[in-house]
TORTIDO-114116 format. One record per residue: residue in three letters; x, y, z of N, C-alpha, C in turn. Coordinates in steps of 0.2 Angstrom, whole numbers, padded with zeros to 4 digits, always signed. Layout:
<fises>
ALAXYZXYZXYZ...
</fises>
This chain:
<fises>
MET+0393-0071-0195+0399-0066-0195+0405-0068-0199THR+0407-0064-0204+0412-0066-0208+0418-0062-0206LEU+0424-0065-0204+0430-0062-0202+0435-0062-0207ARG+0439-0057-0207+0445-0057-0212+0450-0061-0209THR+0453-0065-0214+0458-0070-0211+0465-0069-0215ASN+0470-0072-0212+0477-0072-0215+0478-0078-0219ILE+0479-0077-0225+0479-0083-0230+0486-0084-0233GLY+0489-0090-0232+0495-0091-0235+0495-0098-0240GLU+0500-0100-0242+0500-0106-0247+0497-0112-0243ASN+0499-0113-0237+0497-0119-0233+0493-0117-0227TYR+0490-0112-0227+0486-0110-0221+0481-0105-0222GLU+0476-0105-0218+0471-0099-0217+0469-0099-0210ILE+0471-0093-0207+0470-0092-0200+0468-0085-0198ARG+0466-0084-0192+0464-0077-0190+0469-0072-0190ASP+0475-0073-0187+0480-0068-0186+0487-0071-0185ALA+0491-0071-0189+0498-0074-0189+0502-0070-0184SER+0500-0064-0182+0504-0061-0177+0504-0063-0170LEU+0499-0068-0169+0498-0071-0162+0503-0077-0161LYS+0507-0078-0165+0512-0083-0164+0515-0084-0158ASP+0518-0079-0155+0522-0079-0149+0518-0080-0143GLU+0512-0078-0143+0507-0079-0138+0505-0086-0138GLY+0504-0089-0144+0502-0096-0145+0508-0101-0143LEU+0514-0099-0144+0520-0103-0142+0520-0104-0134LYS+0519-0098-0131+0519-0099-0124+0513-0103-0121THR+0507-0103-0124+0502-0107-0122+0503-0114-0124MET+0506-0116-0129+0508-0122-0131+0513-0125-0125GLN+0518-0121-0123+0522-0123-0118+0519-0125-0111TRP+0513-0121-0110+0509-0123-0104+0506-0130-0105ALA+0503-0131-0111+0500-0138-0112+0506-0143-0112GLU+0511-0142-0115+0517-0147-0115+0519-0149-0108SER+0519-0145-0103+0521-0147-0097+0516-0151-0093ARG+0510-0151-0095+0505-0154-0092+0502-0161-0096MET+0506-0163-0101+0504-0169-0105+0510-0173-0105PRO+0512-0176-0100+0519-0180-0100+0519-0186-0104VAL+0513-0190-0104+0512-0196-0108+0514-0195-0115LEU+0510-0189-0118+0511-0187-0125+0518-0185-0126GLN+0522-0182-0121+0529-0180-0123+0533-0186-0123LEU+0532-0192-0119+0536-0198-0120+0535-0201-0127ILE+0529-0201-0129+0528-0203-0136+0531-0199-0141ARG+0531-0193-0140+0534-0188-0145+0541-0189-0145LYS+0545-0190-0139+0552-0192-0139+0553-0198-0143ARG+0549-0203-0142+0551-0209-0146+0549-0209-0153PHE+0544-0205-0155+0543-0204-0162+0549-0200-0165ALA+0551-0195-0162+0557-0191-0164+0563-0196-0166LYS+0564-0201-0162+0569-0206-0163+0568-0211-0168GLU+0562-0213-0168+0560-0219-0173+0557-0217-0179LYS+0554-0211-0180+0551-0209-0186+0546-0214-0189PRO+0541-0216-0185+0537-0221-0187+0531-0218-0192LEU+0531-0211-0193+0526-0208-0197+0529-0205-0203GLN+0535-0207-0205+0539-0203-0210+0535-0203-0217SER+0534-0197-0219+0531-0196-0226+0524-0198-0226VAL+0521-0199-0220+0513-0200-0220+0510-0193-0219ARG+0504-0193-0223+0500-0187-0223+0494-0188-0219ILE+0494-0184-0214+0488-0184-0209+0483-0179-0210GLY+0477-0180-0211+0472-0175-0212+0468-0175-0206ALA+0468-0170-0202+0464-0170-0195+0459-0164-0195CYS+0453-0166-0193+0448-0162-0192+0446-0162-0184LEU+0449-0157-0181+0449-0157-0173+0448-0150-0170HIS+0446-0150-0164+0446-0144-0161+0453-0141-0160VAL+0454-0135-0163+0461-0133-0163+0463-0129-0157THR+0465-0133-0152+0467-0130-0145+0474-0131-0143LYS+0476-0129-0137+0483-0130-0135+0485-0137-0134GLU+0480-0141-0133+0481-0148-0132+0482-0152-0139THR+0478-0150-0144+0478-0152-0150+0485-0150-0153SER+0488-0145-0151+0495-0143-0153+0500-0148-0151GLN+0499-0151-0146+0504-0156-0143+0503-0163-0147LEU+0497-0164-0149+0496-0170-0154+0500-0169-0160CYS+0499-0163-0163+0502-0161-0169+0510-0161-0169GLU+0512-0159-0163+0520-0159-0162+0522-0166-0162ALA+0518-0171-0159+0520-0178-0159+0520-0181-0166TRP+0515-0179-0170+0515-0182-0177+0521-0179-0181ILE+0522-0173-0180+0528-0170-0184+0534-0173-0182ALA+0535-0174-0175+0541-0177-0173+0542-0184-0176GLY+0537-0187-0177+0537-0194-0180+0538-0194-0188GLY+0538-0188-0191+0540-0188-0198+0534-0186-0202ALA+0528-0185-0199+0522-0184-0203+0521-0177-0206GLU+0517-0177-0211+0515-0170-0214+0508-0169-0212VAL+0506-0164-0208+0500-0163-0205+0496-0157-0208HIS+0490-0159-0209+0485-0154-0212+0479-0154-0207LEU+0478-0148-0204+0473-0148-0199+0467-0143-0200CYS+0461-0145-0199+0456-0140-0200+0451-0140-0193ALA+0447-0135-0192+0443-0135-0186+0437-0140-0187SER+0435-0143-0181+0429-0148-0181+0423-0144-0179ASN+0424-0138-0177+0418-0134-0175+0420-0126-0176PRO+0415-0122-0178+0416-0115-0180+0418-0111-0174LEU+0417-0113-0167+0418-0109-0162+0424-0112-0157SER+0427-0117-0159+0431-0121-0154+0439-0119-0155THR+0440-0115-0161+0447-0114-0162+0450-0109-0157GLN+0457-0110-0155+0460-0105-0152+0465-0101-0157ASP+0464-0095-0158+0468-0092-0164+0475-0091-0162ASP+0477-0090-0156+0484-0090-0155+0488-0096-0156ILE+0484-0102-0155+0487-0109-0157+0488-0110-0164THR+0483-0108-0168+0484-0108-0175+0490-0105-0178ALA+0491-0099-0175+0497-0095-0178+0503-0099-0176ALA+0504-0101-0170+0510-0105-0167+0511-0111-0171LEU+0505-0115-0173+0506-0121-0177+0508-0120-0184VAL+0506-0114-0187+0509-0113-0194+0516-0112-0193ALA+0518-0108-0188+0526-0107-0187+0529-0113-0186ARG+0526-0118-0183+0529-0125-0182+0529-0130-0188GLY+0526-0128-0193+0526-0132-0199+0520-0136-0201VAL+0514-0134-0197+0508-0138-0198+0504-0133-0203ASN+0500-0137-0208+0496-0134-0212+0489-0133-0209VAL+0487-0127-0207+0482-0125-0203+0476-0121-0207PHE+0470-0123-0206+0464-0120-0209+0459-0119-0204ALA+0459-0114-0200+0455-0114-0194+0455-0107-0191TRP+0449-0105-0188+0449-0098-0184+0443-0098-0181LYS+0442-0095-0175+0436-0094-0171+0431-0090-0175PHE+0425-0092-0174+0419-0088-0177+0419-0089-0185MET+0421-0095-0187+0420-0097-0194+0413-0097-0196ASP+0412-0094-0202+0405-0095-0205+0405-0102-0209THR+0399-0103-0211+0398-0110-0214+0403-0111-0220GLU+0403-0106-0224+0407-0106-0230+0415-0107-0228GLY+0417-0104-0223+0424-0104-0221+0425-0111-0218TYR+0420-0114-0214+0421-0120-0211+0422-0126-0216TYR+0418-0126-0222+0419-0131-0227+0425-0130-0231ARG+0426-0123-0232+0432-0122-0236+0439-0125-0233SER+0439-0124-0226+0444-0127-0223+0445-0135-0223ILE+0439-0138-0223+0439-0145-0224+0441-0147-0231GLY+0439-0143-0236+0441-0144-0242+0449-0144-0243ASN+0452-0139-0240+0459-0138-0240+0463-0144-0237VAL+0460-0147-0232+0463-0153-0229+0462-0159-0234ILE+0456-0160-0237+0455-0165-0242+0460-0165-0248LYS+0461-0159-0250+0465-0157-0255+0472-0160-0254SER+0474-0161-0248+0481-0163-0247+0482-0171-0248ARG+0476-0174-0249+0476-0182-0250+0479-0185-0244PRO+0476-0185-0239+0478-0188-0233+0478-0196-0233HIS+0483-0199-0230+0483-0206-0229+0479-0209-0223ILE+0479-0204-0218+0475-0206-0212+0471-0200-0211THR+0465-0201-0209+0460-0196-0206+0459-0196-0199ILE+0460-0191-0195+0458-0190-0188+0453-0186-0187ASP+0447-0188-0185+0441-0184-0184+0438-0183-0177ASP+0435-0178-0177+0431-0176-0170+0424-0174-0172GLY+0420-0179-0173+0413-0178-0176+0412-0181-0182ALA+0417-0183-0186+0416-0187-0192+0414-0183-0198ASP+0415-0176-0198+0413-0172-0204+0418-0173-0210LEU+0425-0174-0208+0430-0175-0213+0428-0182-0217VAL+0427-0187-0213+0425-0194-0216+0419-0193-0220SER+0414-0190-0217+0407-0189-0221+0408-0186-0227ILE+0412-0181-0228+0412-0177-0234+0417-0181-0239LEU+0422-0184-0237+0426-0188-0241+0421-0193-0245HIS+0416-0196-0241+0412-0201-0244+0407-0198-0248LYS+0404-0192-0247+0399-0188-0251+0403-0187-0258LEU+0409-0185-0258+0413-0183-0264+0413-0190-0268LYS+0415-0195-0265+0416-0201-0269+0409-0203-0272ARG+0404-0202-0268+0397-0204-0271+0394-0199-0276GLY+0397-0194-0277+0395-0188-0281+0389-0185-0278GLU+0388-0184-0272+0382-0181-0269+0383-0173-0269GLY+0378-0170-0269+0378-0162-0269+0377-0160-0262GLY+0375-0153-0262+0374-0150-0255+0378-0144-0254GLU+0376-0139-0250+0380-0133-0249+0387-0134-0247ASP+0388-0139-0243+0395-0141-0241+0400-0143-0247ILE+0397-0147-0251+0400-0150-0257+0402-0145-0262GLU+0397-0140-0263+0398-0135-0267+0404-0130-0265VAL+0405-0129-0259+0410-0125-0256+0417-0129-0257ILE+0417-0135-0256+0423-0139-0256+0425-0140-0263LYS+0421-0140-0268+0422-0141-0275+0427-0135-0278LYS+0425-0129-0275+0429-0123-0277+0436-0124-0275ILE+0438-0128-0270+0445-0129-0267+0448-0135-0271ILE+0445-0140-0272+0448-0146-0274+0447-0147-0282GLY+0443-0143-0285+0442-0144-0292+0438-0150-0294LYS+0439-0153-0300+0434-0158-0302+0436-0165-0299GLU+0441-0166-0296+0443-0173-0294+0438-0175-0288ARG+0437-0181-0288+0432-0184-0283+0435-0190-0279ASP+0440-0193-0281+0442-0199-0278+0447-0198-0273PHE+0447-0193-0269+0452-0192-0263+0452-0198-0258ILE+0446-0201-0258+0446-0206-0253+0450-0213-0254ASP+0451-0213-0261+0455-0219-0263+0462-0220-0260GLY+0465-0215-0258+0472-0215-0255+0472-0215-0247VAL+0466-0216-0244+0466-0216-0237+0466-0223-0235TRP+0471-0224-0230+0472-0231-0227+0467-0233-0222ALA+0466-0228-0217+0461-0229-0212+0461-0222-0208GLY+0456-0222-0203+0456-0216-0199+0455-0218-0192ALA+0454-0212-0188+0452-0213-0180+0447-0208-0178GLU+0443-0209-0174+0437-0205-0172+0437-0203-0165GLU+0437-0197-0163+0438-0195-0156+0432-0194-0152THR+0426-0194-0155+0420-0192-0151+0414-0198-0151THR+0410-0197-0146+0404-0202-0146+0400-0200-0152THR+0398-0194-0153+0394-0192-0159+0397-0195-0166GLY+0404-0194-0166+0407-0197-0173+0406-0204-0173ILE+0407-0208-0168+0406-0215-0168+0399-0217-0170ILE+0394-0214-0167+0387-0215-0169+0386-0214-0176ARG+0389-0209-0179+0388-0208-0186+0392-0213-0190LEU+0398-0215-0188+0402-0220-0192+0399-0227-0192LYS+0396-0229-0186+0393-0235-0185+0387-0236-0190SER+0383-0230-0190+0377-0230-0194+0380-0231-0202MET+0385-0227-0204+0388-0228-0210+0390-0235-0212ALA+0393-0238-0207+0395-0245-0208+0390-0250-0208LYS+0384-0249-0204+0378-0253-0204+0375-0253-0211GLU+0375-0247-0214+0372-0246-0221+0376-0248-0227GLY+0382-0250-0225+0387-0252-0230+0390-0246-0234ALA+0389-0240-0231+0392-0234-0234+0399-0232-0232LEU+0401-0235-0227+0408-0233-0225+0413-0237-0229LEU+0418-0234-0232+0423-0237-0237+0430-0238-0234TYR+0431-0236-0228+0438-0238-0225+0437-0238-0218PRO+0441-0242-0214+0441-0243-0207+0442-0237-0203ILE+0439-0237-0197+0440-0232-0192+0441-0235-0186LEU+0447-0232-0183+0448-0234-0176+0444-0230-0171ALA+0440-0233-0166+0436-0230-0162+0439-0228-0156THR+0443-0222-0156+0447-0220-0151+0442-0218-0145ASN+0436-0216-0146+0432-0214-0141+0429-0219-0137SER+0430-0226-0140+0427-0231-0136+0432-0234-0131SER+0438-0232-0132+0444-0235-0127+0443-0232-0120PRO+0444-0236-0115+0444-0234-0108+0447-0228-0106CYS+0453-0227-0109+0457-0221-0108+0454-0214-0110LYS+0449-0215-0115+0446-0209-0118+0439-0209-0114THR+0435-0214-0114+0428-0214-0111+0428-0212-0104LEU+0432-0216-0100+0432-0215-0093+0435-0209-0090TYR+0439-0205-0094+0442-0199-0091+0441-0193-0095ASP+0442-0193-0101+0440-0187-0105+0433-0186-0105ASN+0429-0191-0106+0421-0190-0107+0418-0188-0100VAL+0421-0191-0095+0418-0190-0088+0421-0184-0085TYR+0427-0184-0083+0431-0179-0080+0432-0172-0084GLY+0434-0174-0090+0435-0168-0095+0429-0164-0096THR+0424-0168-0099+0418-0164-0100+0414-0161-0094GLY+0415-0165-0089+0412-0162-0083+0415-0155-0081GLN+0421-0155-0080+0424-0149-0078+0424-0143-0083SER+0425-0145-0089+0426-0140-0095+0419-0137-0096SER+0414-0141-0096+0407-0138-0097+0405-0133-0092ILE+0406-0135-0085+0405-0130-0080+0409-0124-0081ASP+0415-0125-0083+0420-0119-0084+0417-0115-0090GLY+0414-0118-0095+0411-0114-0100+0405-0110-0098ILE+0401-0113-0094+0395-0109-0091+0397-0103-0087LEU+0402-0105-0083+0405-0099-0078+0408-0094-0082ARG+0412-0095-0087+0415-0090-0091+0410-0086-0095ALA+0405-0089-0098+0400-0086-0102+0395-0081-0097THR+0394-0084-0091+0389-0080-0087+0391-0077-0081ALA+0397-0080-0078+0399-0078-0071+0394-0079-0066ASP+0389-0084-0067+0383-0085-0062+0386-0090-0057LEU+0382-0090-0052+0383-0095-0046+0380-0102-0048ILE+0383-0107-0047+0380-0114-0048+0377-0116-0041ALA+0380-0114-0035+0377-0116-0029+0370-0113-0029SER+0365-0117-0026+0358-0115-0025+0354-0116-0031LYS+0357-0117-0037+0353-0118-0043+0350-0125-0044VAL+0344-0125-0048+0342-0131-0050+0345-0132-0057PHE+0349-0138-0057+0353-0139-0063+0351-0145-0067VAL+0349-0145-0073+0346-0150-0077+0351-0153-0082VAL+0352-0159-0082+0357-0162-0087+0353-0167-0091ALA+0353-0166-0098+0349-0170-0102+0354-0176-0105GLY+0353-0182-0103+0358-0187-0105+0362-0189-0099TYR+0363-0196-0097+0367-0198-0092+0372-0203-0094GLY+0375-0202-0100+0380-0206-0103+0386-0203-0099HIS+0392-0205-0102+0398-0203-0098+0399-0196-0098CYS+0397-0192-0103+0398-0185-0103+0393-0182-0098GLY+0387-0184-0098+0382-0181-0094+0383-0182-0087LYS+0386-0188-0086+0387-0190-0079+0393-0186-0076GLY+0398-0184-0080+0403-0180-0078+0400-0173-0076VAL+0396-0170-0080+0393-0163-0079+0389-0163-0073ALA+0384-0169-0072+0380-0169-0066+0384-0169-0059MET+0390-0173-0060+0394-0174-0054+0397-0167-0052ARG+0399-0164-0057+0403-0157-0055+0397-0152-0053ALA+0391-0152-0056+0386-0147-0054+0384-0149-0046LYS+0384-0155-0045+0382-0157-0038+0388-0155-0033GLY+0394-0156-0035+0400-0154-0031+0400-0147-0030MET+0398-0143-0035+0398-0135-0034+0392-0132-0030GLY+0388-0137-0027+0382-0135-0023+0376-0133-0026ALA+0375-0136-0032+0368-0135-0035+0363-0138-0030ARG+0357-0135-0030+0352-0136-0025+0349-0143-0027ARG+0347-0144-0033+0345-0150-0036+0348-0151-0042VAL+0350-0158-0044+0353-0160-0050+0348-0165-0053ILE+0345-0163-0058+0340-0167-0062+0342-0170-0068VAL+0341-0176-0069+0343-0179-0076+0337-0181-0080THR+0338-0180-0086+0332-0183-0091+0336-0188-0095GLU+0332-0194-0096+0335-0200-0099+0330-0204-0103THR+0332-0207-0108+0327-0212-0112+0329-0219-0111GLU+0335-0220-0108+0338-0227-0107+0337-0229-0099PRO+0334-0234-0098+0332-0236-0091+0338-0237-0086HIS+0344-0241-0089+0349-0242-0085+0353-0235-0083ALA+0353-0231-0088+0356-0224-0086+0352-0220-0081ALA+0346-0221-0082+0341-0217-0077+0342-0220-0070LEU+0342-0227-0069+0343-0230-0063+0350-0228-0060GLN+0355-0228-0064+0362-0226-0061+0362-0219-0059ALA+0358-0215-0062+0358-0208-0060+0354-0207-0053VAL+0349-0211-0052+0345-0211-0046+0350-0213-0040MET+0353-0219-0042+0357-0222-0037+0364-0218-0035GLU+0365-0213-0039+0371-0209-0038+0369-0202-0035GLY+0362-0202-0033+0360-0196-0030+0357-0190-0034MET+0355-0192-0040+0352-0187-0045+0344-0189-0045GLU+0340-0184-0047+0333-0185-0048+0333-0186-0056VAL+0327-0190-0057+0326-0191-0064+0319-0189-0066MET+0318-0186-0071+0311-0184-0073+0311-0182-0081PRO+0306-0182-0084+0306-0180-0091+0307-0172-0092MET+0310-0170-0098+0311-0163-0099+0305-0159-0098HIS+0299-0161-0100+0294-0156-0100+0292-0154-0092GLU+0294-0158-0088+0293-0157-0081+0299-0153-0078ALA+0305-0155-0080+0312-0152-0077+0312-0145-0080CYS+0310-0143-0086+0311-0137-0089+0307-0131-0085LYS+0302-0133-0082+0298-0128-0078+0301-0126-0072ILE+0306-0130-0069+0309-0128-0063+0317-0126-0063ALA+0319-0127-0069+0327-0127-0071+0329-0120-0071ASP+0335-0119-0067+0339-0113-0068+0344-0113-0074ILE+0347-0119-0074+0352-0121-0080+0350-0127-0083ILE+0350-0128-0089+0349-0134-0093+0355-0135-0098ILE+0358-0141-0098+0363-0142-0102+0362-0149-0105THR+0362-0150-0112+0361-0156-0116+0368-0159-0117ALA+0367-0166-0116+0373-0170-0117+0371-0177-0120THR+0367-0177-0125+0364-0183-0128+0367-0186-0135GLY+0369-0181-0139+0371-0183-0146+0365-0183-0150ASN+0359-0182-0148+0353-0182-0152+0350-0175-0153LYS+0345-0174-0158+0343-0168-0160+0336-0166-0156ASP+0335-0159-0155+0328-0157-0153+0327-0159-0146VAL+0332-0160-0142+0331-0162-0135+0328-0157-0131VAL+0329-0150-0132+0326-0145-0130+0322-0141-0135ARG+0316-0140-0135+0312-0138-0141+0306-0133-0139LYS+0302-0131-0144+0297-0127-0142+0293-0128-0136GLU+0290-0134-0135+0286-0136-0130+0290-0134-0123HIS+0296-0135-0123+0300-0133-0117+0301-0126-0116PHE+0303-0122-0121+0303-0115-0121+0297-0112-0118GLU+0291-0115-0120+0285-0112-0118+0284-0112-0111THR+0287-0116-0107+0286-0117-0100+0292-0115-0096MET+0297-0113-0099+0303-0112-0095+0303-0106-0090LYS+0307-0106-0085+0307-0101-0080+0310-0095-0084ASN+0308-0089-0081+0312-0083-0084+0319-0083-0082GLU+0323-0081-0087+0331-0081-0086+0334-0087-0086CYS+0331-0093-0088+0334-0099-0088+0340-0099-0093LEU+0345-0102-0091+0351-0103-0095+0351-0110-0098VAL+0352-0110-0105+0351-0116-0109+0358-0117-0113CYS+0361-0122-0113+0367-0124-0116+0368-0131-0118ASN+0373-0132-0122+0374-0139-0125+0381-0141-0124THR+0383-0147-0122+0390-0150-0122+0391-0155-0127GLY+0385-0157-0131+0386-0162-0137+0390-0159-0143HIS+0392-0163-0147+0396-0161-0152+0393-0156-0157PHE+0387-0157-0159+0383-0153-0164+0378-0149-0161ASN+0377-0143-0164+0372-0138-0161+0365-0140-0163VAL+0363-0146-0163+0356-0148-0165+0352-0150-0159GLU+0355-0151-0153+0352-0153-0147+0347-0148-0144ILE+0348-0142-0145+0343-0136-0143+0340-0134-0150ASN+0334-0134-0151+0331-0132-0157+0331-0124-0157ILE+0336-0121-0160+0337-0114-0160+0332-0111-0165PRO+0330-0114-0170+0325-0111-0175+0318-0110-0171ASP+0316-0115-0167+0310-0114-0163+0311-0108-0158LEU+0316-0107-0155+0317-0101-0151+0317-0095-0155GLU+0321-0095-0161+0321-0089-0165+0314-0087-0167LYS+0309-0092-0169+0303-0090-0171+0298-0087-0165MET+0300-0090-0159+0296-0088-0153+0297-0081-0151ALA+0304-0079-0151+0306-0073-0148+0304-0067-0152SER+0302-0062-0148+0300-0055-0150+0307-0051-0151VAL+0312-0052-0146+0318-0048-0146+0324-0053-0145LYS+0329-0052-0148+0335-0056-0147+0341-0051-0146VAL+0345-0052-0140+0350-0047-0139+0356-0051-0137ARG+0362-0049-0140+0369-0052-0138+0371-0048-0131ILE+0369-0051-0125+0369-0048-0119+0376-0048-0116ARG+0380-0054-0118+0387-0055-0116+0390-0058-0122PRO+0397-0059-0122+0400-0062-0128+0397-0069-0130PHE+0396-0073-0125+0393-0079-0127+0386-0081-0124VAL+0382-0075-0124+0375-0076-0121+0371-0072-0126ASP+0366-0076-0129+0361-0073-0133+0354-0073-0129GLN+0351-0067-0127+0345-0067-0123+0339-0066-0128TYR+0335-0071-0127+0329-0071-0131+0323-0069-0127GLN+0319-0063-0129+0314-0061-0125+0307-0064-0128LEU+0303-0067-0125+0297-0070-0127+0291-0065-0127PRO+0286-0066-0130+0280-0061-0130+0277-0060-0123ASP+0278-0065-0119+0275-0064-0112+0280-0061-0107GLY+0286-0059-0110+0290-0055-0106+0296-0060-0103ARG+0295-0066-0103+0301-0071-0101+0307-0070-0105LYS+0313-0071-0102+0319-0071-0106+0322-0078-0105ILE+0325-0080-0111+0329-0087-0111+0336-0085-0113ASN+0341-0087-0110+0348-0086-0111+0351-0092-0114LEU+0353-0091-0121+0356-0097-0125+0363-0095-0124LEU+0367-0100-0122+0374-0099-0121+0378-0103-0127GLY+0383-0099-0130+0388-0102-0135+0384-0104-0141GLU+0379-0100-0143+0375-0102-0149+0373-0109-0150GLY+0372-0112-0144+0370-0119-0144+0375-0124-0146ARG+0381-0122-0147+0387-0126-0148+0390-0128-0142LEU+0395-0133-0142+0398-0136-0136+0401-0130-0132ILE+0398-0130-0126+0399-0124-0122+0406-0124-0119ASN+0409-0130-0118+0416-0130-0115+0421-0127-0120LEU+0420-0128-0127+0425-0125-0131+0422-0118-0134ALA+0416-0117-0134+0414-0111-0137+0415-0105-0132ALA+0414-0106-0126+0415-0101-0121+0421-0102-0117ALA+0424-0108-0117+0430-0109-0113+0436-0112-0117GLU+0440-0116-0114+0446-0119-0118+0445-0126-0119GLY+0440-0129-0118+0439-0136-0119+0442-0140-0113HIS+0443-0146-0113+0446-0151-0108+0453-0148-0106SER+0454-0150-0100+0461-0148-0097+0466-0152-0101SER+0472-0149-0101+0478-0153-0104+0479-0160-0101GLU+0478-0160-0094+0480-0166-0090+0476-0172-0093VAL+0469-0171-0094+0465-0176-0096+0466-0178-0104MET+0467-0173-0108+0468-0174-0115+0475-0177-0116ASP+0479-0177-0111+0485-0181-0112+0484-0188-0113LEU+0479-0191-0110+0477-0198-0111+0474-0199-0118SER+0469-0195-0120+0465-0195-0126+0470-0194-0132PHE+0474-0189-0132+0479-0188-0138+0485-0193-0138ALA+0487-0196-0132+0492-0201-0132+0489-0207-0136LEU+0482-0208-0135+0479-0214-0139+0479-0212-0146GLN+0477-0206-0148+0477-0204-0155+0484-0205-0158ALA+0489-0203-0155+0496-0203-0158+0497-0211-0159LEU+0496-0215-0154+0498-0222-0155+0493-0225-0160ALA+0487-0223-0160+0482-0226-0165+0485-0224-0172THR+0488-0218-0173+0490-0216-0180+0496-0221-0181GLU+0501-0222-0176+0506-0226-0178+0504-0234-0179TYR+0499-0236-0176+0496-0243-0177+0493-0243-0184ILE+0490-0238-0186+0488-0238-0193+0493-0239-0198VAL+0499-0235-0197+0504-0235-0202+0508-0242-0202LYS+0509-0245-0196+0512-0251-0195+0508-0257-0198ASN+0501-0256-0198+0497-0261-0201+0492-0259-0207LYS+0495-0254-0211+0491-0251-0216+0489-0257-0221GLU+0493-0262-0223+0491-0267-0228+0485-0270-0225ASN+0485-0272-0219+0479-0275-0216+0473-0271-0216PHE+0474-0264-0214+0468-0260-0214+0465-0259-0221THR+0469-0259-0226+0466-0258-0233+0462-0264-0235LYS+0463-0269-0232+0459-0275-0233+0453-0276-0229ILE+0452-0272-0223+0447-0273-0219+0440-0270-0222GLY+0441-0265-0225+0435-0261-0228+0431-0257-0223GLY+0425-0255-0224+0422-0251-0220+0419-0253-0213LYS+0423-0254-0208+0421-0256-0202+0424-0251-0196VAL+0420-0251-0191+0423-0247-0185+0426-0252-0180VAL+0432-0251-0179+0436-0256-0175+0439-0253-0169GLU+0440-0257-0164+0442-0255-0157+0450-0254-0158ILE+0453-0249-0154+0460-0249-0153+0462-0255-0148PRO+0467-0258-0150+0470-0264-0146+0470-0262-0139GLU+0468-0267-0135+0469-0266-0128+0476-0265-0125ASN+0481-0268-0128+0487-0266-0126+0490-0259-0127ILE+0487-0256-0132+0489-0249-0133+0485-0245-0127ASP+0479-0246-0126+0475-0242-0121+0479-0243-0114ASN+0480-0250-0112+0484-0251-0106+0490-0248-0105ASN+0494-0247-0111+0501-0244-0111+0500-0237-0109VAL+0495-0233-0112+0493-0226-0110+0492-0226-0103ALA+0487-0230-0100+0485-0230-0093+0491-0231-0088TYR+0496-0236-0090+0501-0237-0086+0506-0231-0086LEU+0507-0228-0092+0511-0222-0092+0509-0216-0088LYS+0502-0215-0088+0499-0210-0085+0500-0211-0077CYS+0499-0217-0075+0500-0219-0068+0507-0217-0066ASP+0512-0218-0070+0519-0217-0068+0520-0209-0068ALA+0517-0206-0072+0517-0198-0073+0514-0195-0066LEU+0509-0198-0064+0506-0196-0058+0508-0199-0051ALA+0514-0203-0052+0517-0206-0046+0512-0210-0042ILE+0508-0214-0046+0503-0219-0043+0507-0226-0044THR+0508-0229-0038+0511-0235-0037+0506-0241-0037LEU+0506-0245-0042+0501-0250-0042+0503-0256-0038GLU+0498-0260-0035+0499-0266-0032+0501-0271-0037LYS+0505-0276-0035+0507-0282-0039+0504-0288-0036MET+0501-0292-0040+0499-0299-0038+0505-0303-0037THR+0504-0308-0032+0509-0313-0030+0508-0318-0036PRO+0513-0323-0037+0512-0328-0041+0506-0333-0039GLU+0505-0333-0033+0499-0337-0031+0493-0334-0033GLN+0492-0327-0032+0486-0324-0034+0485-0324-0041GLU+0490-0324-0045+0490-0324-0053+0487-0331-0055LYS+0490-0336-0051+0488-0343-0053+0480-0344-0051TYR+0479-0341-0045+0472-0342-0043+0467-0338-0047ILE+0468-0332-0049+0464-0328-0053+0463-0331-0060SER+0468-0335-0062+0467-0338-0069+0464-0345-0069SER+0463-0347-0064+0460-0354-0063+0453-0355-0061TRP+0450-0360-0063+0443-0361-0061+0442-0367-0056ARG+0448-0370-0054+0447-0376-0050+0446-0374-0043SER+0449-0369-0040+0448-0367-0033+0441-0364-0032GLY+0438-0366-0027+0431-0364-0025+0430-0362-0018THR+0425-0363-0015+0423-0361-0008+0428-0364-0003
</fises>
């Protein structure tokens, strides 16, 4: 589906007239993200990002708007594109353009529009890249190596003949598990040309955003897409990493009759069992599932052999970053009829009469059919991203010497965010006595 867009010198969005609606939505997020607001106020005073160009490929949501506001307060020039064709909130893009952000994103982007938008961000020659899935980083590297492909051909139309846009990048930061996997693979092969801070690996991201954010927002997406009842259902979660764990926890809490986990890793499988979930292979689980959701970061987790034995009217969806976890081409080939039965539900009728309901086109259901993670949990993740950006600027000379490595965000930055969030939630922490501090740091005292 190709949509008409509003195009200006520094933006391409769906509808600029949605600005006022977007500004109201931004206010809602602002009031629920106190840690990021503290950082924003400090940035406004100190201007640590003065004249820094930030190229960001992110889900363009009300929460992302607050990260952009913090960057702008710090003096940065922000160029933003979508990291998924279905995750953009069009009112937010209009509001961000009004606030001075260069935005290239709209909901229901086609492939050409998606890469055209990334091309516009690359054209700005960013000093820092902020990614959600590593598409921006990947394309910068493809351009440098002179690779071809559909994505590169689209981008060439935007950037012209120049290829060395990567040379001016100091470093980047990556938001997702999927992106970290891709970037570590690049680093292992020697293909990564500049350092990336692994925001996703920090406790303030992994333990809260991935578990509680993904858990709640994925269920929210299923409910908004279908309005179906979770209670009484057999709910199958593929993958029991932090994201899958959060989804399973929420499904169980909403009364799912059985929560079944599929896993390839023994420790994760054991943990699932000890937390009250069942574990079995997908070829068994799909026969009894009412709802299946994938959260693995891998491809073809649900495929032809599973579609062949699924229950009639099974709901199938994905909460991983890319739409490869469910093999949609298999389903397309098998189906005799396909109907868009609800805005985010495609119903595939098989020759034997069974119907399989694919939600959100197999893309991340929490952002395709809902609004993504809540502002309260993204307060932690985007506070980390804001501080990661500042850290890169302060240490840019060191970063340019590091080369192609994926590096952790310093522990003190993560701890600072956690302490600030505790203060915001009025959580009072216990303090160790001097004797306790001495004891815990010594090896001499025993039984």
